N, C-alpha and C positions, 0 to 999 in steps of 0.2 A: 592501548596496544589495536594493532593495527587485526582486518577482517577481512579472509578472506572465504571465495565459495568455488565450495567442489561438486560435483558428479556421487553419486553413491557406491559407486566401484570405483571412486579413488582414497576409500579408508579401506584399512584395512586391521589388523589387530590391532598390532605395535605403532605404525606408521601409515600418514598421512601422502602423497604423491599429486604433488600439484601441476600441473602446467600451460599452455596458453599462454594469452595474454600478459599471464598476471606471474610468469615468470621476467619477463623484465622490466616487470612494476619491480618486483621482488630486490633482485641483484644489480638494476643499473639504474633507481630513477628510488629507489630505498637505503638499498643502498646495505641491506640486510646484513648482519652475518655471522654462520656456524655460534646455537645456542638461545637466538632472537624468539622471544615465544613468540608467539601468534595466536591468534582465534580460529579457525576452522569450522564454517558447516555443509552441513552437507544435501543444503535444499531439501531434506526432506524432515528437519525437529534436528539434525544429530550432530553437535557441538563439543569445537575435539580444545582443550588448550593446547597447546603444540608446541615446539623447540625447534628450528632447522637445525639437521641436521647433516644434510649436503645437499647442494648446488650443483645442477650442470645447465648446458647450452641448451636443453628445453625441459626439465625441470625441475625442483625442490622435493626435497623430501622432509617431510615433516615428522619427526616422535612425536605420536602421542603423550604429552603429560598426564591427564586429567579426562574427563568426558565431562560437559554445565550440565547435569540434569534437567538443571532450572530452567532453565531458555528464558528466550525473552522475547515470546510470540506472546498476544494477549491472547484468553480462554476459549472467544471467539470467534469465527469469522467474519468480516466487518469489509461491503462489497460496496467500494461506493461511485453510485452513476453520478458521471460531473459530468452539463451542458456543457459543450465549446468555448471558455473563455474566449476574448480578446489577444494579443497582444504574447504575450511570452509568461501568462496567469496560469497557467495547464503547467510548466516545468512548477511554481510555486505548487498550484497541490499536492503537485506530486510530490516532492522530497517533501513536505513536509506531512503531507498524510502514511507514505514510509518513516518517514522518522516515528509517527505515535499508534501505528503496528496494523495500521490497511492488510486486508490480502488482495484484493486486485480488484485495480479502479479499471471502468468501464464506461468511455468517456460518450458521449448521448448530443447526437443532431435535434437540435429543437427546434419551432417554431421561432422563436425570437432570438436563438443567436446569431452573431455579428459574424464568424468566424461560419465559413462553409471547406470542409473536407473531406472530399471526393475522391479516392482511382490512388493514384503512383502516389500521390501530392502526402495523403492522407496514411497511407503505409511507411509513406516515408519518417514522418512527423512522431508515430506509433514507434519505429523502431528507433525513434533519437528521446522517447518518452521512457521505451524502458531501459535503457543504459541511462539515463539521470533515476530509474529508480535500482537498477544497480548500484550505481554510487552513494546513495543514500540509505543503502538498507547496506551497505557495507560500514560506512560512515557508523547507524545506529546500531552497533553489531543485531540485527536479523538474524532469525536465525532459517530464512524463505527470504527471495526473492520475489518481494507483489508480482503480479503478469499484470502489462497494458493489455487491454485487449483495443480487439481492431474496432474505430467507429459504428455507433449500434445507432438506427432510427430511437424513435421516442417510442412506439411502438414494440420493437426488440426489445428495450430493456428493462419492457415494463413485469414482461413471456420473462426475461430475465430474474427479475428482485421477486418474480412471486416464492422460486423453489427457497427464501430463504425463512426463517419460522418469525422475524421480524423484521414487519417491514416500516420506514418511519420518509417522510418528508417535511424537509422543511419548508412551510411555505407564511409567507408576509405576510399576508392577512387573519390570519391562524392566531389567533389575540390569550394572553397568558401562560405564564411558562407554568405558578406550576404546575395544568396539567402536564406540558415537554418534564415538569421529574418525577410525575406521578410513573408514566410510562415508561422514561430508565429507569427506575427502580423496581420496577417487574421487571428486567433483564436477569432473565440468568443466566450466570458464562454456560458456555456451550453452545449455545443460542445460536443462530449462523442471523446476522442483521446485514442488510440492506436500506444504501442512504440514498432518496433522487434530491440531486442539487438543482435545483433549476439556474436557466442565463442570466446576462447581466437583464436584457428584457425581461424578465417576471418567465409566468409559467402562463402560456397561453388557456381563455379561459375553456377547455376542448382538457390543456391537457393535468389541468389539474383535478377536475372533472371522474378524467380515467384513471388516477391515478388514487385519488380513495374510494375508486372502487375495491383496490388493493390492497390500500395502503394505510397505514396514521397520520396525520397531517399535526405537524407542531410548529408554536413557533418556541425562537432562538434570538424572544427581547421584541422590546418595541422598536427598535432602533432598526432599518433599515440595511440589511451587510452584502457588502461585494461580494457575487458568483463563488470566487476563491475565496474566501473571510469561512462562507458560509460553511463547506464543507471539515475545511481546519474547527470553525468552531466546536463543528457537532464530531467529530474523530478524539475533539479534546474529554468531552461534556462525557464519551462510551467508554476514551480509555478509565479516567478516573472512575466513574462505575463500578466497570471489567475489575481491573484489577486492584478495587478495596474489597471484596469479596473473595479473591482467594484466598 
């Protein structure tokens, strides 16, 4: 079943009106016929199972068959602060983190980041990443499209992370998965969570020292994980913890 996103204003009592680029996708790419069942989310947590009732040049009208009351979102908002990785690894992080339930992703420029993004180049990259987040949200039947923030400095990232109830920073020199297990088991659904992931070159000493002032450092095991693997690993563990307590 295909998923589409609309604004709340496009949802009526009995039907939903789809406009924009999705109209062409439905009519000319997917070639959906009248009566085809689709899932529609209003970006604010409302989810509807609908059947296509009418198609026009600039719109698709879908009758609401039922409301998906349960939805697909995790019971906690997870903010992933991801150090800028090299190559196309950020695309992988975004795709998988969205599938696993991340709420927002904040790219962070750190001292040992290989990639440097500024100005127009950074804005273009974020725009591309946001489009990838939307694609992943549709594929995984999310109720929202996670926001991809503009690139921030490490100092700005720490300030933003402080707004969360739970603040975690996986660190390669932290020992003991038992401590990680204890921290995760204490997280209650509804608590907001921030995760700070370091770059390929690791955290600078001054960065991890500053992070530890407001964040809980934890281990992800005895092996050294790539920066893109670490974020996905954390999201997987948090998803298991949160889903099991619903």
